[in-house]
N, C-alpha and C positions, 0 to 999 in steps of 0.2 A: 584419408586419415584425418576423424571428426574433433573436432572443434571445443575446445574443452567450453566456449560457451555462447552459447549461445543471444545475440538482443532482440529484443524483438521494441517496435516501435507500430500505430495504428495510427496513421495520418487523415486525416481530412479539410479540407482551405485552409493547408496553414501559410501558404506563401512568403511570409513575411517572417517566419520563423522556425519554419524545417531546418533550411540547410541550417544556421545554431546548432540545432541540436544536429544535425547528422554528423554534423564539423568536432560535435566533443566525444561523439562515439571514434569517431575513424583518428581524434590525436592521446590518444588512449595510451599511457606505459606500456601496459598488456596485448597487445595483439594477436592472441589469437581467438577470434571469433570471428562464425555471424555473421550478418547483419540482416534480421526479419524484416522488412519493413511492407506494410501492407496496405494501398493507396484507396482508402473508402469511397472512391468515385467519386472525387472529387471535381467539384467543378471550375478552380481556376488551375493556378498555373503550375501547381503542388506537386501535381502528380512527371512534371513537365523539367524541371528542375534538380528532382529527384536521379533523372531519366541520367544527369549530362555528367553526372560523378562516375566515374574510371577507376572501382576500387572490385576488387572479384567474390571480398568479403560482402559486399551488398547485394543479397536477395531481395526483390521485388515483383512485387504482386500487387494485379489493380482489382478488386472488387469490379466487378458486371451493375453491381448494385449496390447503395449504403446498408451496412451491412451493423453496423456499432461496430464500438472502440470493443465488445465483448467477445460476437462473435470472433471477432481476428484475435481476437487473443488465447480464445480455445484453439482455432485452427495452426497458431503459431505454435503455442503448444505442441501440439502434436507432429507438425514436423523440422523441431528444431530439434539439431542432431548433437547436442550442446553439453557436456553434462551439469554446468550450470546453468538455468535462463537468467536476459535481464533483461527488466521491462525499464523503457525511459520513457516521456511523452513527447510530442511534437515538439511542445513550444516550451522545454524545459534543458538547463544545460550540464551533463558530467565532470567533474572537475577533471583529470587529466589523470589522476591517480584512484579517482574510484575504481576501473575492474581490480587495477596491484591490489591494492588493501582487500576489497572485499573478499575473494581472491584467495585470498593468503590464509586470510578471520575463517573461512568454512575448511582449509582444508586442515588449519588447526582443531578446530573446533566440529568434531564430527555431529557430535550430537544436534547445531544447530541445524535448520530445513529452511528459515529465509530469514537473507539478514539487510536489515533498510542502511541507513545512515542517514547522521544531521544534513539537513538544509539549509540553506541560507536565501528566502525570497526574494522577492522581482520585483518593479513591472508598475502596474495601477493598483492604487487604492492598498496599499502591501500592507499585510499586516506578516507578526511576528510568529513565526513556527516553531508547530507544535507540540514537532516532534524532540524528547527530552529524558525519556528513557531507553536504559540498555543494558538494562537488565533481564531475562527471557519470567523470568517468577511474576516482576512488576509489570512489563507491556500483558503477558496474557493476562491478571488483570483489570489492570485502562482499560482490555479488548472487554469486558462485559459492560462498556459506557459508552467508548470512543474508540474510534481509532486513530490507535497514537504514532502510527509507520506509513510513510510515505512509499505513492503506491512505483514515484518514477524514479525510487533513487534502492530496488529490491532488487537481485536476486537469489537464486534459489534449487532449491536441487533437481534435480528432473525425475532422480530415480524414484524419489521421498512417492515424489508423485505417480506415476508410475506406479510401483506398489500400493496406493491406495484408492485407486480411482480418483483421487481426482483431479477437475481442471476449472477452471471458469464457464461459471454457469449461465450460459447463451438467455437464459429467461429474467438472466437483471442485468436492465440497462445501465442503471446508477446503480453505488458503494458495492459495485463485485470485484475490488477490492477485498473490500472488509468480507463479504461474504467466501470470498479464495480464505483470507487469515483464520477465518472462522473453522473452514476445509478441517485443515491444517493442525489447530490447534485440537477439535474434537477425533481427529485420529492419532493425535499423540506428540505433533510436531511440536517444537518450540522455537519461538519467534527473536529474533537480534534486531537491535542499533547498533552499530560502530559508530564515536564519539567524535568523531571527524565529520568536517564539516564536506563531501564527496558531489553532493546537487543542487543547485542553485533554480530552486522554484515558482514558474516563472508569475502572478499571479493578472487576469486579463478579465475583462468580461463577455467573454466570450466563450469561460468554462462552461465545465457543462455544472460546475456548481456553483452559477453566478448565474446561471438561468434560472428562470423561476418556474419555468415547465418544469424541466431535470432535477430544480431542488427538490420541491415535492415526491419526487418519486424518489432525488436516492433518502431523503429524512423516516420512507414510509419501507426500501431495501433493509438500510440501517436500524431503526426501530426494527425487524425482522428477525436481527441477525443478533439486535445485545438479547432479547429474549429466550432464541433461542440456545445462547449461550449461559444465558441465567436462570436456564427453566434444571440447569444441572444440580441446582443444590440447591434453589429456593421454587416454592411450592407458589402455583396460581396468584396469590393472593400478597404475598411479598414479591412476589416483579411485581407487582400494579399497585401496591405504595411505596414498596420505592420507587418505581415512575413516575408516585406526584408527591414528593420527595423533591427527585433528582431528574429533568429528562431534558438529557442532551451536555454539548461541553462548549466552551470551558466552566468548572462545573465555578466557579465564581464570579459566576453570571448569575449565581441564584445563592443565598439563608443560607452560608461557611456552617449552620446549625441544623441546620436539614441533612445538608448535605454528609455531614456527619453521623448523623441520623441512621441515613441510609446505609451506612457504610458498616453501623453499628448491628446494623439486619441483619443483613449480609456473615457479622464476624458471625451474630450465633446459631446461623442457621449453617453457617462451615463447622461450628464446634463440632459438631454433630457428626461430621464427613471430613472424609480426607482428603481433601484438599491441599496444596503443598502452599500455595498462594494465601492461604492466610496470617501466612509470615510477616505479609507487605503491606498489609493492611496497615499497621498503623505507620508508616513510613511515610505510606501516601495522605492520611487523616494529614500526615505534621505540612505535608510540601503541601496541603490544601488551605494549612494556619497560616504556611509562610507566605503564599502568594504566588505560591509557581505556576497555578491554572492564571495567574491575568492577566486579560491580554491587550 
C-alpha cells in the first residue's frame, strides 16, 4: 500500500547538519510516509551518516556525479508514491506536528494545490522570516514580485502535477522553487501558507542563496519568473516601468511612493482584465505603508 506522503530531501556535503534534519522528519507525529533522500555525490561523511539509519521509511539513493538539487527534485517527484509530496532541505528542521497539520489542512481544502507554513529563522546572520501571508489571493499577487513561500516547508498534491505535466525544471539551477510555483499558478493551482511555525529555517554562509556565483543565477531566474507572471496582464512597457520603480524584495528597501506607484500601474491594467486578486492590492499597499515588509 502506498504511503500518504512522500518526503523529498536532496543533500550534498552536510555532515554537520543532515542528521538533525533527518531526525526531525522521523520524529513526526504523522508517520505514514516514505522518505526519499538523494545524496548528490557528497565528498564528506554525509552518505555514511545516512546509511546508519535503520528505518524502512528511508529510501536512500546516491548519484554517480553531482547533478544539483533541481535534478534530484525532478527525479524524486517521478518516483514518489505518496498522495502528497513534502520538501525539506538538508539543513532545516521540521517541527513534530508539521505533517499532521499540513495533511489535515489539505484534506479539508481540496482547492489548494500547495501548502507552505510559517517559519522560524536561526543560525548565522539571522534575518526575520519573509513568510507572512496565508491567503491564496495575496500569495498569488505577491508572486508577481517575490517568492512568499519557503520551499523547505511545502507539501503539495502529486495528482495535480501529473494532470498538468508540472515538475521542477532541470535547467533551473537556482530559484527552481519559484519557477515551480509559477507553473502551478499558470495552470490554475492555488497556493496557501499555514499560520503556524512548523519549520526552522537555517541561515548560514554555505546556502546557495548566499554564495555569490549562485546568487547571480538566482536573481536572473527569479527575474524571468516575475516577467512571465506579470506578462499575463501587463504590456512590455508596463513591466519595464514597474521594474524601474520597484525591482526586488523587501518592498521597503525602496521608496514607498515608488512602490505604490508600481502597484497603481498594475491596478489600472487589472481594471481592464478579469484577475480576482486585484481586490487584495489595496490591502497589500496598506501593509507596505505600515512597514510589514521592513526587515
